[in-house]
TORZA-83336 format. One record per residue: x, y, z of N, C-alpha, C in turn. Coordinates in nm, 3 decimals, padded with zeros to 5 digits, always signed. Layout:
BEGIN
ATOM  n_east n_north    n_up ca_east ca_north   ca_up  c_east c_north    c_up
ATOM       X       Y       Z       X        Y       Z       X       Y       Z
...
***
This chain:
BEGIN
ATOM  n_east n_north    n_up ca_east ca_north   ca_up  c_east c_north    c_up
ATOM -04.574 -05.044 -00.150 -04.515  -04.923 -00.109 -04.384 -04.964 -00.025
ATOM -04.398 -05.052 +00.056 -04.288  -05.094 +00.129 -04.183 -05.158 +00.046
ATOM -04.198 -05.231 -00.066 -04.088  -05.264 -00.157 -04.035 -05.139 -00.223
ATOM -04.085 -05.024 -00.263 -04.030  -04.919 -00.297 -03.930 -04.864 -00.198
ATOM -03.978 -04.845 -00.076 -03.883  -04.786 +00.019 -03.761 -04.872 +00.054
ATOM -03.787 -05.007 +00.034 -03.676  -05.095 +00.044 -03.569 -05.083 -00.056
ATOM -03.641 -05.077 -00.181 -03.535  -05.063 -00.284 -03.466 -04.925 -00.304
ATOM -03.530 -04.823 -00.260 -03.468  -04.683 -00.260 -03.346 -04.694 -00.152
ATOM -03.377 -04.769 -00.037 -03.271  -04.765 +00.061 -03.158 -04.859 +00.022
ATOM -03.180 -04.956 -00.046 -03.072  -05.047 -00.096 -02.998 -04.982 -00.205
ATOM -03.066 -04.912 -00.274 -03.002  -04.838 -00.402 -02.902 -04.716 -00.341
ATOM -02.965 -04.662 -00.235 -02.893  -04.543 -00.174 -02.771 -04.597 -00.111
ATOM -02.773 -04.699 -00.032 -02.643  -04.771 +00.039 -02.542 -04.822 -00.056
ATOM -02.607 -04.880 -00.179 -02.497  -04.931 -00.287 -02.435 -04.811 -00.359
ATOM -02.505 -04.694 -00.372 -02.443  -04.581 -00.430 -02.353 -04.520 -00.329
ATOM -02.386 -04.530 -00.205 -02.273  -04.466 -00.111 -02.143 -04.546 -00.106
ATOM -02.157 -04.677 -00.098 -02.053  -04.767 -00.099 -01.967 -04.745 -00.225
ATOM -02.019 -04.746 -00.329 -01.961  -04.723 -00.465 -01.875 -04.616 -00.463
ATOM -01.949 -04.471 -00.419 -01.853  -04.353 -00.407 -01.749 -04.367 -00.316
ATOM -01.756 -04.434 -00.194 -01.641  -04.445 -00.097 -01.541 -04.535 -00.171
ATOM -01.573 -04.645 -00.227 -01.460  -04.732 -00.288 -01.400 -04.649 -00.409
ATOM -01.473 -04.604 -00.489 -01.405  -04.520 -00.599 -01.330 -04.404 -00.560
ATOM -01.366 -04.335 -00.470 -01.297  -04.230 -00.429 -01.162 -04.272 -00.369
ATOM -01.149 -04.391 -00.312 -01.009  -04.429 -00.243 -00.906 -04.478 -00.351
ATOM -00.973 -04.512 -00.471 -00.893  -04.582 -00.582 -00.764 -04.496 -00.624
ATOM -00.808 -04.364 -00.671 -00.677  -04.272 -00.699 -00.577 -04.248 -00.608
ATOM -00.611 -04.246 -00.477 -00.538  -04.226 -00.369 -00.444 -04.337 -00.363
ATOM -00.472 -04.461 -00.369 -00.386  -04.569 -00.367 -00.303 -04.583 -00.490
ATOM -00.353 -04.566 -00.625 -00.276  -04.554 -00.731 -00.158 -04.440 -00.730
ATOM -00.184 -04.337 -00.676 -00.088  -04.229 -00.671 +00.013 -04.248 -00.575
ATOM -00.011 -04.317 -00.459 +00.108  -04.357 -00.372 +00.167 -04.484 -00.374
ATOM +00.108 -04.572 -00.465 +00.149  -04.708 -00.481 +00.304 -04.700 -00.537
ATOM +00.388 -04.757 -00.465 +00.530  -04.797 -00.507 +00.624 -04.675 -00.495
ATOM +00.565 -04.555 -00.453 +00.648  -04.436 -00.423 +00.680 -04.429 -00.290
ATOM +00.810 -04.376 -00.255 +00.869  -04.340 -00.137 +00.814 -04.206 -00.112
ATOM +00.755 -04.189 +00.011 +00.718  -04.050 +00.066 +00.823 -03.965 +00.076
ATOM +00.813 -03.840 +00.055 +00.923  -03.722 +00.060 +00.904 -03.679 +00.209
ATOM +01.031 -03.678 +00.258 +01.061  -03.655 +00.401 +01.048 -03.485 +00.402
ATOM +00.975 -03.437 +00.497 +00.979  -03.292 +00.502 +01.089 -03.255 +00.590
ATOM +01.173 -03.155 +00.578 +01.268  -03.117 +00.677 +01.211 -03.085 +00.805
ATOM +01.267 -03.141 +00.922 +01.231  -03.122 +01.053 +01.253 -02.980 +01.083
ATOM +01.159 -02.912 +01.138 +01.179  -02.770 +01.197 +01.196 -02.760 +01.325
ATOM +01.297 -02.733 +01.376 +01.337  -02.708 +01.512 +01.231 -02.637 +01.598
ATOM +01.177 -02.678 +01.685 +01.059  -02.561 +01.767 +01.139 -02.500 +01.869
ATOM +01.085 -02.391 +01.900 +01.118  -02.311 +02.017 +01.028 -02.346 +02.121
ATOM +01.074 -02.338 +02.246 +00.994  -02.369 +02.354 +00.990 -02.243 +02.431
ATOM +00.876 -02.235 +02.506 +00.849  -02.103 +02.580 +00.761 -02.176 +02.708
ATOM +00.819 -02.108 +02.815 +00.759  -02.149 +02.935 +00.722 -02.009 +03.020
ATOM +00.595 -02.007 +03.064 +00.544  -01.893 +03.129 +00.499 -01.939 +03.255
ATOM +00.546 -01.867 +03.364 +00.519  -01.911 +03.504 +00.460 -01.798 +03.594
ATOM +00.354 -01.816 +03.650 +00.287  -01.718 +03.736 +00.346 -01.721 +03.867
ATOM +00.392 -01.603 +03.909 +00.457  -01.573 +04.048 +00.343 -01.605 +04.168
ATOM +00.392 -01.617 +04.283 +00.294  -01.656 +04.415 +00.295 -01.530 +04.493
ATOM +00.320 -01.417 +04.428 +00.302  -01.295 +04.502 +00.159 -01.285 +04.556
ATOM +00.141 -01.205 +04.652 +00.005  -01.196 +04.722 -00.095 -01.101 +04.652
ATOM -00.031 -01.000 +04.593 -00.118  -00.906 +04.538 -00.185 -00.958 +04.389
ATOM -00.311 -00.941 +04.398 -00.411  -00.990 +04.280 -00.394 -01.163 +04.281
ATOM -00.391 -01.202 +04.403 -00.373  -01.352 +04.421 -00.491 -01.431 +04.351
ATOM -00.622 -01.364 +04.382 -00.728  -01.431 +04.330 -00.769 -01.399 +04.179
ATOM -00.690 -01.319 +04.110 -00.725  -01.299 +03.966 -00.634 -01.409 +03.891
ATOM -00.690 -01.447 +03.790 -00.627  -01.546 +03.703 -00.599 -01.465 +03.571
ATOM -00.473 -01.441 +03.541 -00.439  -01.377 +03.417 -00.444 -01.482 +03.292
ATOM -00.477 -01.424 +03.191 -00.491  -01.510 +03.058 -00.374 -01.474 +02.997
ATOM -00.294 -01.586 +02.937 -00.172  -01.573 +02.874 -00.196 -01.602 +02.716
ATOM -00.151 -01.503 +02.627 -00.184  -01.528 +02.481 -00.029 -01.528 +02.412
ATOM -00.008 -01.622 +02.328 +00.116  -01.613 +02.248 +00.056 -01.592 +02.095
ATOM +00.108 -01.491 +02.050 +00.092  -01.448 +01.904 -00.048 -01.435 +01.896
ATOM -00.129 -01.396 +01.978 -00.266  -01.356 +01.961 -00.361 -01.494 +01.997
ATOM -00.306 -01.587 +02.051 -00.374  -01.740 +02.060 -00.378 -01.754 +02.217
ATOM -00.496 -01.770 +02.280 -00.484  -01.792 +02.434 -00.437 -01.918 +02.443
ATOM -00.324 -01.937 +02.544 -00.277  -02.064 +02.568 -00.296 -02.111 +02.718
ATOM -00.323 -02.019 +02.807 -00.336  -02.053 +02.954 -00.418 -01.950 +03.028
ATOM -00.464 -01.997 +03.133 -00.519  -01.906 +03.241 -00.438 -01.961 +03.357
ATOM -00.338 -01.879 +03.416 -00.253  -01.915 +03.526 -00.282 -01.873 +03.665
ATOM -00.302 -01.981 +03.752 -00.322  -01.948 +03.895 -00.170 -01.943 +03.971
ATOM -00.169 -01.885 +04.087 -00.041  -01.881 +04.139 +00.054 -01.977 +04.147
ATOM +00.177 -01.995 +04.097 +00.256  -02.092 +04.091 +00.248 -02.181 +03.966
ATOM +00.150 -02.165 +03.895 +00.122  -02.267 +03.757 +00.211 -02.201 +03.662
ATOM +00.231 -02.301 +03.569 +00.314  -02.268 +03.447 +00.256 -02.344 +03.320
ATOM +00.296 -02.268 +03.211 +00.243  -02.317 +03.079 +00.375 -02.339 +03.003
ATOM +00.385 -02.460 +02.939 +00.519  -02.489 +02.847 +00.456 -02.534 +02.711
ATOM +00.519 -02.470 +02.615 +00.452  -02.508 +02.475 +00.551 -02.453 +02.363
ATOM +00.534 -02.516 +02.262 +00.621  -02.495 +02.150 +00.571 -02.394 +02.054
ATOM +00.669 -02.303 +02.009 +00.625  -02.200 +01.909 +00.725 -02.205 +01.782
ATOM +00.670 -02.152 +01.656 +00.754  -02.157 +01.546 +00.870 -02.037 +01.565
ATOM +00.977 -02.043 +01.525 +01.073  -01.955 +01.533 +01.035 -01.832 +01.465
ATOM +01.071 -01.713 +01.527 +01.039  -01.591 +01.436 +00.981 -01.483 +01.545
ATOM +00.894 -01.378 +01.502 +00.854  -01.274 +01.587 +00.761 -01.328 +01.673
ATOM +00.773 -01.322 +01.808 +00.672  -01.366 +01.909 +00.631 -01.240 +02.009
ATOM +00.491 -01.240 +02.042 +00.448  -01.152 +02.127 +00.365 -01.228 +02.240
ATOM +00.417 -01.223 +02.353 +00.342  -01.290 +02.475 +00.271 -01.191 +02.545
ATOM +00.131 -01.208 +02.593 +00.050  -01.110 +02.637 -00.022 -01.156 +02.771
ATOM -00.017 -01.073 +02.880 -00.081  -01.114 +03.005 -00.200 -01.020 +03.017
ATOM -00.315 -01.063 +03.034 -00.428  -00.979 +03.077 -00.531 -01.035 +03.170
ATOM -00.602 -00.958 +03.234 -00.712  -01.001 +03.349 -00.837 -00.950 +03.294
ATOM -00.952 -01.041 +03.300 -01.068  -00.972 +03.257 -01.139 -00.865 +03.362
ATOM -01.062 -00.877 +03.471 -01.117  -00.778 +03.568 -01.056 -00.637 +03.576
ATOM -00.978 -00.616 +03.478 -00.877  -00.472 +03.484 -00.858 -00.450 +03.350
ATOM -00.883 -00.339 +03.299 -00.842  -00.283 +03.159 -00.704 -00.279 +03.144
ATOM -00.656 -00.297 +03.017 -00.503  -00.313 +03.000 -00.439 -00.443 +02.994
ATOM -00.338 -00.447 +02.928 -00.262  -00.579 +02.921 -00.120 -00.536 +02.912
ATOM -00.028 -00.636 +02.945 +00.113  -00.626 +02.944 +00.169 -00.727 +02.841
ATOM +00.260 -00.686 +02.767 +00.322  -00.765 +02.665 +00.473 -00.771 +02.663
ATOM +00.519 -00.866 +02.616 +00.664  -00.902 +02.592 +00.701 -00.947 +02.445
ATOM +00.770 -00.879 +02.388 +00.801  -00.926 +02.218 +00.958 -00.977 +02.226
ATOM +00.968 -01.060 +02.144 +01.111  -01.110 +02.110 +01.106 -01.190 +01.983
ATOM +01.229 -01.211 +01.932 +01.227  -01.276 +01.796 +01.300 -01.415 +01.848
ATOM +01.210 -01.519 +01.828 +01.239  -01.664 +01.886 +01.343 -01.728 +01.798
ATOM +01.445 -01.778 +01.845 +01.535  -01.858 +01.769 +01.513 -01.991 +01.783
ATOM +01.546 -02.078 +01.671 +01.525  -02.218 +01.653 +01.583 -02.288 +01.763
ATOM +01.536 -02.399 +01.849 +01.582  -02.472 +01.935 +01.594 -02.406 +02.066
ATOM +01.569 -02.268 +02.084 +01.613  -02.225 +02.215 +01.485 -02.222 +02.307
ATOM +01.499 -02.210 +02.432 +01.393  -02.216 +02.538 +01.403 -02.079 +02.601
ATOM +01.261 -02.017 +02.609 +01.249  -01.880 +02.663 +01.158 -01.893 +02.792
ATOM +01.187 -01.833 +02.904 +01.125  -01.839 +03.026 +01.083 -01.704 +03.060
ATOM +00.944 -01.699 +03.085 +00.878  -01.563 +03.125 +00.807 -01.576 +03.256
ATOM +00.788 -01.479 +03.336 +00.716  -01.469 +03.449 +00.613 -01.363 +03.441
ATOM +00.503 -01.420 +03.487 +00.382  -01.323 +03.502 +00.367 -01.286 +03.654
ATOM +00.370 -01.140 +03.681 +00.363  -01.111 +03.822 +00.279 -00.987 +03.845
ATOM +00.233 -00.956 +03.943 +00.142  -00.839 +03.977 +00.210 -00.710 +03.934
ATOM +00.135 -00.617 +03.874 +00.202  -00.479 +03.836 +00.159 -00.397 +03.950
ATOM +00.251 -00.355 +04.024 +00.219  -00.272 +04.145 +00.165 -00.132 +04.109
ATOM +00.215 -00.086 +03.986 +00.163  +00.050 +03.926 +00.020 +00.059 +03.903
ATOM -00.030 -00.057 +03.868 -00.159  -00.068 +03.863 -00.257 -00.053 +03.990
ATOM -00.196 -00.111 +04.091 -00.258  -00.116 +04.230 -00.255 +00.030 +04.288
ATOM -00.151 +00.110 +04.255 -00.151  +00.241 +04.292 -00.263 +00.335 +04.215
ATOM -00.286 +00.284 +04.077 -00.380  +00.358 +04.011 -00.507 +00.347 +04.050
ATOM -00.544 +00.216 +04.091 -00.681  +00.184 +04.165 -00.695 +00.250 +04.303
ATOM -00.581 +00.263 +04.377 -00.612  +00.341 +04.484 -00.624 +00.487 +04.483
ATOM -00.550 +00.537 +04.361 -00.583  +00.681 +04.327 -00.701 +00.723 +04.268
ATOM -00.732 +00.642 +04.171 -00.857  +00.679 +04.071 -00.951 +00.574 +04.034
ATOM -00.958 +00.458 +04.127 -01.052  +00.345 +04.095 -01.044 +00.290 +03.948
ATOM -01.125 +00.246 +03.891 -01.127  +00.196 +03.740 -01.092 +00.290 +03.642
ATOM -01.124 +00.429 +03.661 -01.077  +00.538 +03.579 -00.926 +00.543 +03.584
ATOM -00.870 +00.535 +03.696 -00.722  +00.535 +03.709 -00.660 +00.408 +03.650
ATOM -00.717 +00.282 +03.670 -00.682  +00.172 +03.590 -00.680 +00.192 +03.456
ATOM -00.784 +00.244 +03.386 -00.794  +00.264 +03.251 -00.687 +00.365 +03.202
ATOM -00.672 +00.477 +03.287 -00.563  +00.583 +03.241 -00.414 +00.511 +03.246
ATOM -00.388 +00.438 +03.348 -00.263  +00.365 +03.358 -00.254 +00.283 +03.251
ATOM -00.330 +00.200 +03.213 -00.360  +00.127 +03.094 -00.255 +00.003 +03.092
ATOM -00.194 -00.048 +03.188 -00.094  -00.150 +03.200 -00.158 -00.284 +03.240
ATOM -00.282 -00.288 +03.314 -00.319  -00.414 +03.342 -00.282 -00.451 +03.501
ATOM -00.354 -00.551 +03.558 -00.308  -00.594 +03.675 -00.174 -00.658 +03.690
ATOM -00.126 -00.716 +03.563 -00.012  -00.827 +03.568 +00.089 -00.756 +03.444
ATOM +00.216 -00.790 +03.495 +00.325  -00.775 +03.393 +00.373 -00.904 +03.344
ATOM +00.435 -00.895 +03.239 +00.517  -01.023 +03.206 +00.658 -00.971 +03.139
ATOM +00.752 -01.049 +03.198 +00.892  -01.030 +03.182 +00.975 -01.145 +03.168
ATOM +01.099 -01.156 +03.116 +01.174  -01.262 +03.123 +01.221 -01.301 +03.277
ATOM +01.223 -01.427 +03.290 +01.262  -01.492 +03.431 +01.394 -01.436 +03.461
ATOM +01.419 -01.397 +03.580 +01.558  -01.349 +03.627 +01.623 -01.452 +03.708
***
């Protein structure tokens, strides 16, 4: 019984090694002696989003999304810098503790840098004072606003 187990183990290892070796051969043959084709370099657009140090909503941490992908949670004074593809771009700031969100849309140009600021939205504070959570929901803008850096 032991010899059957050993022979099955050796056979399995040999078959796995053969598949790995054979699977690599066509790749080597296809690329041997050929010069790789260079893809044109695409100029990236850079975006920087900075959280202001204003005291309103100081403890809240807004989530920043770029084109629907979360890129950062910003504390006061922190920044996020990243590259995006040129074209239509939407940057959104929202907070889990408040309904609503703020967004800024623009068409990103190749090689350009965009600087945005996330700061407290005072209209939201007034809505909370007047109507609580219902007031926030009606106002719908969220605790933060996002706009180009001035």
